[in-house]
N, C-alpha and C positions, 0 to 999 in steps of 0.2 A: 725218327719220324718227320717227314716235312709237312708243315702247317700252312694250309691255304695255298698250296701249289697244285692243286689237282689238275688245273687247265694246262699248266706248264707240262707236268708229267704226262698227260694225255698227248700233247704235241710231240713230246719226244719218243712215246711209243709208237705213233703214226710215222715219224721219221725213221725209226728202226726198221719197221715192217716194210716201208718203201724202198728203203736202201737195201734191205735182204732181197728184194725182188729185183734188184737191178737199176733201180732209179736213185742214183746217189743224191745225198742232201748235205747242205752246209747250212749250220744254224749257228747263228750268234746270240748268246745269252748275255745281256747287259743289265746292270743295275747298280745301285749305289753300294759302297762297301759295306760288309757286314749283313747283307740282306739275304744270303743263303745261295749264292751262285754256286761256290764249290759244292754244297750239299747236293745241289740239283745234279751237278756233273757226276758226282759220286753214284746218285741213284741211277743216272744213265748207265754208268759202267756197270753197275750190278745187273740190271735188267738185260743188258747186252750179253754180259757173260753168261746169264742164264739161258740166252738165245743161241749159245754156241758161237757168238762172234769173238774176233781177236781184237781185244781193247789196247791200244796204245795210248799212254798217258804222258802229259808234259806240264810242266808249270814255269810260267815266266817269272823272272826275278829281276829286280832292279840292278843287282849287282852283275848280271849276265847280258844286258842290253848290248854292250859292246863286244860280246864273244861271238864271232861269226858262227852260224848254224849251231849255237848252243842249244836251241829248242828242238831243231830236228834230231841231233845227236840223244836227247833224252827219249823220243819217240823209238829211235833205232835200237837203244839199249834196253828196250822192253824185252822181259822174258816170254812174253806170249808170242812173239815172232819165231817161225822156224829158224834154228840155229844157221842152216845155210843162207837164208835171205838176210839173217842180221848181219853175218860175215860179210856178204857182198855189199849190202848197204853200207856198212862201216867203211870199206874200201872205197866206195864212191865218194863219200864224205872227205876221207883223208886225201884222196886225190884233189878234191875241190879245195880243200884247205891248204893243200901245197901250193896251189896256184895263186892263193889270196892271203897266204901268212903274213906275219910281221916282216917288214922289210922288203916285201915283193910288191909289184905294182898290181893294181886289182886286175882281176881275170877279165877277159874281153866278153862281151855278151854272148858271142858264140861258144866260148868255152864254157861259161856257167850254164848255158841252155843245154849244151850237151850233158852236163853232170845231172841237171834236173830231169832230163829225159830218162837217163839210165836209172835214176832213183824211182821215177814213176813206174818205169817198165817192171822193175823187181817188186814194187808194191802191188802193181796190178796183177802181177801172176799169182800173188796170195790170195788177192780178193776174187779170183775166179771161182774158188771151191768154198770160200767162208767170208762172211761179212767181216770188213774190217772197220773199226770205229776208233776215230782219231779224237781224243779229248785234251784240249789245252785250255789251262787255267790262267788267267791273267795274262790274256793275249797283248795287253798294253806294254808289256815289258819285253815283247819278243825283239830280236836282233832282225836287222834289215834282211839278212841273206835267209834267214829261217822264213820270213814273211815271203819272199820270193818263191820259195820251195812250195810253201802251202797254196799259194795263189796258182802256180803251175799245176799242182795236183787238183786242185778245185776246178780249173778250167778244163781238165782232160779226163775227168771222172763221171761225167753226166750219166753214163750208161754202165757204170761199175757198182760193184756191191761195195759202197764205200760211204760212211757216214762221218763227217767233220763236225764237231761241236766245240765252240770257242766261247770262253766267258771272259768280259771285260768291264772294268769298273767304269761306271758312267761319269761323263764329263771330265775322264782323265785326259790331260792335254799331251799328246804324245808328240815326238819331234818330226815323225813322218807318218801323215795321215792319208796318204795316197791310197795305202792298202784297202781303206774302207770303200773307197769308190770301186775298186776293183771287184771286191767281194760282191758289193751291190749289184754289179752288172751281171752277176751269174744267175741264171734263171732258176737254179735249184736252192737258191739262197732264201733263208728266213731269218727274221730277228724275233726274239723272245726278250720281252723287258721285265724284269722283277721289281716289284714295289715292295716297300716296307709293309707290314701287317697292320691291318686296321684294328679297331677297338675289339670286335667280335673275334678276330683271329688271336689277338692278344690273350683273350680270356682262355681260348682252346690252347694256346701254347702254355699259359701257366698252369692249367689243368694236367696237360700231359706230363709236364715236368716235376708236378707235386701232386699226385692223384689224391693223396690221403688228406689234403687241406683244402676245404671249400675255397672256391675263389668267387667272390661276389662281383657285382657289376662295378661298385665304386673301386675296388682294387684293380680290376682291369683297366679302368679310366686312368687312375693314377698311375700305373705302370706305364700306360700308353702316353701319358702327359710327359712323362720323365724320358722315355726312350724313342717316342714317335713311332713305335713298332718295329724297330730295327732288331732282328733276332740276336746279333752278336750283344748288343747292349742290353737286351732282356735277360739273356743268359748271365751276363755279368752282374746285373742287378740281383737276379734271382741267387746267384751264389753269395753275394754280399749280405744279402737279408736272409740267408738260412732257408731258402725255398727250393734248394735242390733235392733231388729224390733221396728219401731216407732220413730227411730232417723232420722233426716233430716240434720244432720251436713254436710256440704260440705268438710270438712277437714278430712274425715275419712278413706282414703286411705293410711295414714303414717303406715306402718306397723312395726314401730320400737316398741320393747319392753318395757314394765314399770314395774311397781310393781306388777299389776294384772297378768300379764303374768309370772313375776318371782315366783310368789306364787303358780300359776298352775303347773309350772316346779318342785317347791319343793314337790308338793303334788305327782307328778309323780315318784320323787326320793323316797319318803317315801313308796309309795305302791310297788315299784319294789323290794323290799327286802332287808334284811341287807346287803347282799354282794354288791348289787348295790349301797347302800346308802356309803359303805365304800369307793368303788370305786369312787363315786361322789365327797366325800370329797377329796380323793387323787388328782383327776383331778382338783378341785378347788384350791389346794394347789400348784400343780406343773404348772398349767396355761399353756403357750405355750411350755414348756420343756418337757411335759408329752409323754411318751412312755409306751408301754405295760410292758416292762422289768423294767423301772424304777417305773412304778406305782405299779407292783406286790411287789417290793422290799420295798417301801414306805409305803404301806399298810400291809406289811407282810402277803401276801396272796400267795397261790401257783399260778403259771402262769395260769394255766387252770382256776382256779376259778376266777382270775381277768378278765380273757378274758370273762368268761361267764356274770359277771356283767356289763363288757363293752358293751357286745351284748344287754344286756336288755335295757341300757340306750340310745344305738343307734336305737334299734327297737322302742323306745317310741319317737324318734325324738329329745331327750335331746341333744345328742352330736352327733358330726360328727368325726368320726375316735377317736382320743384321746383328743378332745377339745369340749367344751361348745358351743353350737350355738351362744351365745350371751354373752357379758361380764356381763350383769346384772343379769344373772342366776348365774355366777360364784361368784360373790358379794353376792347374797343372800345365797348361799350355806356357804361361809365362815362367814357369819354373824350369821347363825343358829349353828355353831359349838361351842362346849364348848371352852372358851378361852385357857384353859390348854391343851386341846388336840390339838387345832390348833397351839400352840406354839410347842409342840413337833413335829407336823408333818413338820412345816416349819425347825425346827432345823435339822430334820432328811434329809429332802430334800436338804438343803443347804450342809450338809455332803456328801450326795450321789453325787450330781452334782460336787462338787468339787474334791471327789475322781475319778470321772468318766472324769475329765479335761474339763468340760464344760466352756462356755464363762463366764467371770466375770459378765456380764450382766444377765446372767441366774441365778447366784448364789445369787447376791446382794438383789433382792426382798425378798428372804426369811431371810436374815440377817437383813433387814430393819423391817421385822414383828416381829422380837424378841425383848423381853424386856431386856434379859441378854444375853451378848455373850461373850464366854470364848475362843473361837477358836483363836489360835494365828496367823492363816492365813487371818483372816476377814478384818484387816485394809488394807492389800495389794489388796485384791479382790474387796473391796469397792473403792478403788482408780481407779483400773482399770476398774471397772464399770462405774466410773463417766465419764472417757474418752470416753468410749463407748457409753455412752448417750449423751455427747456433739456432737459426730459424727453425732447423729440423731437430733440434736437442742432440746433435752430433758434437758434444764438445770434445771429445778425443781428436776428431778431425780437426776441428778448429784449433785446438792446442797444436797440433802438428804443423799446421799452415802459419800459424803465428810464430812458432819457433823457427822454422825455416826462413821466414820473411825477416826476423830479427837477424838471421846469419848473414843472408844476402844483402840486406839494406846498407847503403854505404853512408846515409845522412844521419849523423849522431843524434839530432833531435827526435828523428822519425824513429830511430831504434828505440829511444826511451819510450815513446808513445806506444809502441808495439810492444814492449815488455809491461807496460802498465796494463795493457788490454790483456796480455797473456795472464798475468796474475789474476785479474778479476775473472776470467774464465776459468782458470784451475780450482776456484772456489767451489764450482758445481761439483766436483767429485775428489778433488785432490788438495784439501786445505793445506797440508803440509807443504806440497810444492808450490802452492800460491804464496805461502810465506817466503819460502827460499827465493822466488822471484822477486818479491817485494824488497828482501834484503840485498838482493843484486842493485836494486834501484837506490837503496839506501847508500850503498857504496859509491854510486855514481854521484849522489848528492854531496857526500863527504869530499869526494875528489874534485867537484866542482864541474862535473861533466853534464849535470842534469840543467837544461834551461829552466829558468825561474817560472815559465809560464806552465811548467809541469808539477809544481811544489804541491798545489792542493790536491792533484790526481794521485800523487804519491802518498801523501799523508792519508789520504781517504783510503789507500790499500791498507794502511796499518790500523787505522780506525775500524775497518771491516773486521778485522782480526781481535779488536780490542787491545791492540798494543800501543799503549797510549805513549810511552816514552818516546819510541821511535816516531811516532806521528808528531809529536810536538818538536822533536829534533829537526826533522825535515821542514816544518813550517818557519822554525828558526834559522836554519842554515840556507833554505832555499832562496829567499830574498837576498841573503848576504852573498851568495854565490858569485853574483856578477860582480861584485866590488872587492870581494876578499879572495886573495890567492888560495890554493890549496894548500894545506898543512903538509910539512915535509914528512916523507915516509918514515915509518918507525912503528913501533909497537903500539897498539891500540887496546885501551883497556875496556871491558865490558861494562855494560850499565844494565845487568839483569836481562839481557836478550842476546841471542846469538848474533855476534857480530856487531852489536851497537856500541858506539863509542861512549865512553863516559867523561870526557874531557869537558863537555860544555852542558851536559843535560842531567838534571837530578834524576837519580835512578830509582827504581821500584825496590821493594823489599827483596833482601837476599832470600836464598833457599831456605835458610833457617832464619826465623824472625829473631831480632836481637833481644837480649834480655832486657827486662825492666830496670831502668836506672842508667843503661848504657846508651851511647849514641849510636845512631845508624852510620854505616861506614860513610865516608866522606867520598863521593863519587866524582867531585871536581872541584876546581878551585874557583870557578866564577860563573855565576848563573847568566844565562843568556838573557837578552832583552825579550821580555815576553809581548811587547807592544805590537809588534808585526805579527808574531805567531798568534797573539789573541785575536786580531782582526781576521785573519785567514780561518782560524778556527770557528770565528762566529759564523762566517759564510758557509762553511762545512756543516755545522750543526743545523743551521737553518735549512740546509738542503737535504740533511739526512733525516730530519724530524720535521716534515711539512705538517703534520698535525698540530705541532705546537704553535703554529701561527706566528713563527719568527721571533717569539718573546724570549729573551735571555735576560736573566738577573743575577746580579751579584750573590754569592752567598752571604747570608746575614753574619754580620761580624759579631760574635758574641765571645769577646775575649781573644779574638784572633786564632791562637795556636790551642792544641789540647792542653788543658792544665793539669791533667793527671798523667800525661804521657810525655816522655823526654822528647825534646825537639832535636833534630839532627844539626849539627854545625852549619851555619849558613842558611838553615831552613826557616828561621823565624820570619824574616821579612818575606820570603816566598809564601808562606802559610796564611799571611794577612794581607798581601799585596792586592789591591783591586783590580789588577788586570789579569788575574790567573784566567787562562783559556778554557779550562775544563770545568764549565759550570753551566749546567743546563736545568733549569727549573721549568716545572710545568705551567706556571702561572696560577693566577687565583681562579680563572674560569675553568676548572678541570672538566666540568660536565660537557662544554662545549668542546674541549679538546677531544674527549671520548667519542663524540658525535662526528666529529671530523675524522677519527681514526677509523670508525664503521665505514664512512663514506668511501674513505680511500681503499680499505680492504675490498669493498664491494666494486669498486669501479677499476681497479688496477689488476693488471695481468702480471703474473710473476716472471721477472726478467732479470737480468744482471744488474740493471740500472734500478729497479723496484725492490730487489730483495731486502736490502737494508730499511728503506721507508716502511715496508710492510711488516718486517719483524719489529721496527720501533712503533708502529701502531699496535701491535699486539702487546708490546710493553706498556703502551699508554693505557691500554685497556685494563691489563693486569694491576697496574699502579693505581688506577682510579677505582678499583674494586670490582670491576666487571670481568669476574673471574669465569663466569659461564660463556661470556661472549668470546673472551680470550682463548677458552678452550675449544669452543666452536671453530674459530679461525685458525687455530693450530692444526685441527683435524683437516680442515679443507686444505690448507697448504701442504701437509703431510701427504695427503693423497695426490696431490698435485705433483709434488716432487717425486714421489715413488713411481707415478706413472711415467715420467719423464727421465727416470733413472739417474738423478741428481742426487748421488749419496751425501757429498758435502752439504748441500742445502738441506736434505733431509735431517741429517745429524743437528744442524743448527735449529731448525724448527723443532725436533724432537727434545732438545735441550729447553727450549722455551715451554714445550708442552710439560715437561717435567716440573719446571718452575711453577706453571699453572696448577699442576698436581699437588705440589706442596703448599702452595697457597691455598689449596681447598683442603688440606689436612689428609692427603692421600698419598703416603710414601710408597705404598705398593705399586701403585700406578706410575709414580714417578719412576721407579727403579725399572719398570718395564719399558717406559719410554726411554731411558737412557741406554737401556741393553740394545734396544732397536735401532737408536742411533749409532752407537758404536759398531754394530753390525755393518752398518753401511760405509764405515770408514775403513778401507782395505789396506792404507799405507802402513808400511812398517814403521815408519819414523812418525813418532806422536807429535801432534800439533797443539797449538794452545788451545783450540777448539775442542779437541780430545781431552785434554786436561780439565777444561770447564765443564764437559759432561760427567767426567769422574767426579769432579767435585759435588755436583748436584747429586750424583748417585751415592756419593758417601753422607750426605746429608740425610738422604732417605733411609740408608741402611742403618745410620746411627738411630734414627726416630724407631725403627723397628727391632732394635736391639741386635743387629747382625754386625756385632763389634769385629769378629774374626774376618768377614769380607771387606769391612771397611778398612781394617788394618792392611789387608793384603793389597788394597788399591793404593793407600797412602805410602806403602813402602816401595811401591813402583817408581822408577826414577822419572823425574819431571824436568822437562827442558828449562833452562835458565830463563828463557823469554817468557815464560809464563808469569813470573813475579814483576814483570814490566807491563803486564797486560791487566785489563779488568778482569779477566778470568782469574788471575792471581788472588785478587780479593775474594772472589767465590771459593777458591781453593783454600785459602787460609781460614775463611769462615767455616768451611766444611771440617778442616783439620781441627780449627779450635773447638767445634761442638763434639767432635770425636773425643778429644781430650777431656771435655767437660764431662762427658757422658761416662768416661772410664775413670774420672776422679784425678785426671792429671791437671790439676788447676793452675799450676804455674805456667805449664806449657799453653793452656787455653788462653790464659791472660796475655802472653806474648803475642799469640796469634791475632787475638782481637785488637789488641794496641797496634800492631803492625797494619791491620785492616784500617783502622781509624786514621793513622798517621797518612796512609796512602790516599785515602778518601779527602783527607784535607789538602794535600798537596795537589791533587789532580782536580780540585774544585768540584767533587762529587760528594761532598759532605752534606748529604740530605738523606734523612731516614727512608724516603721512598725508594732511594737507590741502594743505599748500603745501611741497614739499621745496626751499625756496629757498637752503639752505645747500649742497646738493650743486651746484645751478646755480651759485652764487657761488665755490664752491671750483673748479669747473672753469674758470671765467673767470680765477680767480687762477692756476692752474696755468699757463695760458696767458702770464701775465705773469711767471712765476718766482717768485711769492710762496707757495713750497710750505709754509712752516710755519703761516701763516695759514689755508692751504687744508685742512691737517691738522686744525688745530684747530676748524674748522667741521664737517668730517666727523666727527670723534669727537664732536663735540656732538650732532650729528645722529643718530648710531647710538646714542648713550646714550638718546635719546628714543624709540626704536623698541622694537617687542616681536616676538616670533615670527611675528605674523600679518603682516607687511610684508616678505616675502622680495624684493619688486621694489626697494623703496627702499633695504633693506639691502644687496642686491647691487650696485646703482649706486654706493652709498657706498663699499662695499669696493673697487670697482674704481677709483674715484678716489683712494680712499686709498693704494692700491698705486702709482699714479703719484706720488703725494707722499711716499711713504716710501722708505727706503734700498733699493738693489737687492737687497740679501739677504732683504729682508722680502716683496718684491712677489710671489714664486711663491705662498706660502702665502695671502696676502691674495685674489689673482686666483682660486686654486683654490676658496676659499670665496666668492667673489663668483659664480663659474660655477655653484657648487652652489645659491646662493640663487636666482639668475634662472632656473635650470633649473627650479625648483619654481615661480617665478612665473608662468611662461608666457610671458615677453616675449622674442620671438624677436629683436627688434632690439637690446635690452640685451645678451642673451646673446651675440649675434654681437660686439658691442663687447668683452665681456669676453674671449672666446675670441680675438679679435685680439689684445688686449693679452697675453694668455697666450701665443699665439704668439710674438710679439715676445720676451716674457720668455724663453721656452725657447730661442730663438736666440741671445740674448745669453749665455746659460749654456752654450752649445754642445750642447744637445740638439735636433740638426736635425731628427730623426724626429718627435718630439713637437711641434716647432715647426711642420713642415709640415702634420701632420695637424690640429692647433688651427686654423692659418690657413685650412686648405682648409674646415673645418667654418664657420668664421666666414664666409668668403666664399659658401658656399653659403646659409647662413642670410641674409646680407644681400642676396643676389640675391633670394631668395624674399620679402623685405620690401620689396624696390624701392629699397632704401638705396643709391643709386649712389655718393655720396660715400664710404661706408665700403667699398664694393667696390674703388672706385680706390685708396684708401688701403692696402688689403690687397694689391693686385697691385703697387703701387709698393714698399711696405715689403719684400715677399718676392720682388720680381723675377719674379713670375709673370704675364708679359705676356699668354701664352696662355690665362689663365683666361678663361673666357666666350666664347672664339671656337671652341672644340671642339663635337663633338656633345653634345646633352643627356644627362646622366646618367639611366641606366635607373631609372624609378621601381619602387619595391618597395612592395606593398600589405600593410602590416603587419596589417590586419585579417583578411585570409585566413590568414595564418600562425598565428593564434590563440595568442599568446604569453601566457604566465602574467604576473601582475604582477610576479613575482621576475626573471622573465626580461627584462620591459621596463625595470626599474630598472636592471639591470647593463647592458644594451645602451645604454640612454640615457647612462649615465655613460661607458660605452666610446665613444660616438659623439661625446661633447664632448672627448675627448683623455685621459681618465683612464686610468691603468695599471691593470693587474689589482690591484697592492697598493693602489692609491689607492682602487680601487673596494672592496677588502676591508675598508679602514678606514672608509670612508663607509657601508657597510652593515652592517658587523659580522659579516661571514661570511668563511670561510677563502678564500685565493687559489684552492685546489683547486674550491671551490664555484663560484667566479667563472668559473673556465675551463670547468666543466662547463655551466654557463648558457650561456656564449657559444657553445660547441659546438652546443648545441640550437638557439639563435637562428640561427647561420650556415645549420644545416641546414634550419630551418623557411623562412627567407627566401630560401634557394637562393642565398647569396652566398659569397665566398671568403674574407672576413676583416672586420676592423673597419674598414678603410678603405671598404668598401661599406655599412657600416650607415646606412640614413636618419637624417638629422639630426632629423627630426621625431618620433622615437621618444619623446622626453621629454614632448611635448605630448598624447600619449595616456595619460598617467598620470592617476589620480584627482588632483583638486585637493586641496592640502594647506592647510588652515586656518592 
């Protein structure tokens, strides 16, 4: 059934009627490819046959354009002709071909005219009794001899019972166009133009081909937008989407094009003529930058010719202005081109666009498509294009441009700069590849091929991956590269990092931490001069930590090296040397720094340049005890990175978010954050970042008692580079806590000592960065070495200030365990107070558990029960099953956790004042009224009055029913 062709069919019926009455007609049906010309010709043939006419059919083909009389022979061979007439016409054509065959001179005009007269005479004889209908499809492919015959017939058939109908592709550029003028001169000539279907006709088309599925207005509009109403494309899209007759698929209304549709488009292009095909290739190569002027120059066509080809494609619904309707079509056209020709067009396009001053992002795709590039301006254009792509968060495109620029650039210094930028960009989604790029630069530094001006930038790459050993090596080697010749080629020993030389740089811990009493492996015979490296490191730290206000201080020298730990050979001087590069203290005015960090987070957009400062600012908030603000900003950055598709950035922020969750005593949330971060890392090769995330995850799993899950993570292979990075300390701490929880005390001691040794060597020996002393003290307490544990804890406490209540509280809790029984109650009371301020629920639960045990030993069973109950409630909320089991075991409360859930109290609706919250929070933690009076510097009577109002507002009967989370609703304390 023809859709929306009623007027055209009516015109053909009239022509049949007129021709049958002796008034011959010649009709041209023209239109774009795929719009239904052949179907209309089929309909004419059907109605003519029904009227008793003799229908002669022929189809022009590109392969027969050079075959003389090929089209006319198709008419003669029609079975509808009487046999004697067919034989006579064939003899006429044979004689004509004999005079113009291959190797013979062309027939004279007189000779050909005689043949055409005899042909028409025979055909006229047939037309005396019956209507003769000649239907020729794709006349644009007719040979010249056939066209002459058809013109001869048209000129002499005005009073005959003859109807001639030809179809022709619109805007098809033929070699011989004179016949058009000749046909137009005939008085019985008429032209019918077919257009593509409109939106209403598309809806009718869809309803006809799939009557069982409702077709709404939106569906018709979507299909029209894809096909522009071209029936051939509509059918292809219907077939692709399961909307052909007999299909009952419910998801058939998705109009997105696919392979079937793309092939239909290629058919349209092929049948639209050589000019249109050439223009289509130019459009596919130029893409979004295509204009008529640029297209004509690229295809080397006159502007008018290129415009004609473009009109043909537009009429067929393939293109919209100068662009393909869908990218799938463009890809199909490019894939179908000859590779060498495609390369030539891309090279020509790049040159034209560059000469026209186009944006680098418009030139770069053509350069990327080339196998060989010789243009001297290519590297600069590719680098500019990379930056433009990054502005749109297209880091994949940026990396491709930078890698190609690195290959084609001939300036060694410029190549180093490009590789640095490549490594920075790769961190967005491919941290492992970013590390590999940084390692290539390290090799260039070792070979003396990196100019000294890039030393800081290369070191900064390793700092971004927390690979401190390599960063320090770059800082030391870089300034020396200009004066020192490269070392002879030979085997290079590693220093805990893939490809890192160990000849001049002290290495990080090995994969297996050294046993106590043994020296760490000697990684080099001579320590490098740290003076130059320290100065460069200072500038880097000041840039990476703007919130620190540029304040760097030396690590407090308290005995120099670890007295309880073995020092590696040659490391004693390094441990106490005043010029160590790796030391960053936050300074005494931590509250001011936290404010500066907040300001930076509020004002800075997330970019490659601000990623490190922003994460440093969050670290500042975390170290300052501002865990709620750190959590808020982590969530903001996670949403930002997820929206921008930066998986590597997301993973890094997710790791920070998990650290914040652990600092708040929420291991379940920490585990979820790490899972989300690891899911964004799609690389097979594990990066040091991934290992750092796994370390935090193991910490969380250990706290929750998921020892099997932690063991599986720890048993996975770890890159050696991890142990030369800051993530290595986190990994060893996590492994140490796992060993501690599973009662492998010796292994835990080894790990914690390795952490301490690394922290001292790198100048990170501050509890706010790595509280390894409390970790080691906890393991020593398990072995009964209370005196050494006490010494480590007192040393750690002496390094703390008031801005670290969490670490202070943990240290006091462990110090109480190492102290005499008479001193424990006071220490634990102080620990509970500090941990309450820190907001760490899990550590508070541990402190309350120890406090309950201490009260129990002192005979205060009521206080013991209340503290233990509070500890158990907190531990259960945190998901810390090992601590819950310990509390039940210690206090003989086997029924805990098996009864009904405690009724939740909404403290927000109660509208407690800050004073009431502070009193209630201390009471919930097990403090007596007198203790609360001493803590808050108020009278006991005031405490009682506050508690009375709290009980009334919360509608509870006493302090046993106080919600344990009251202390976490208090404002953060800096």
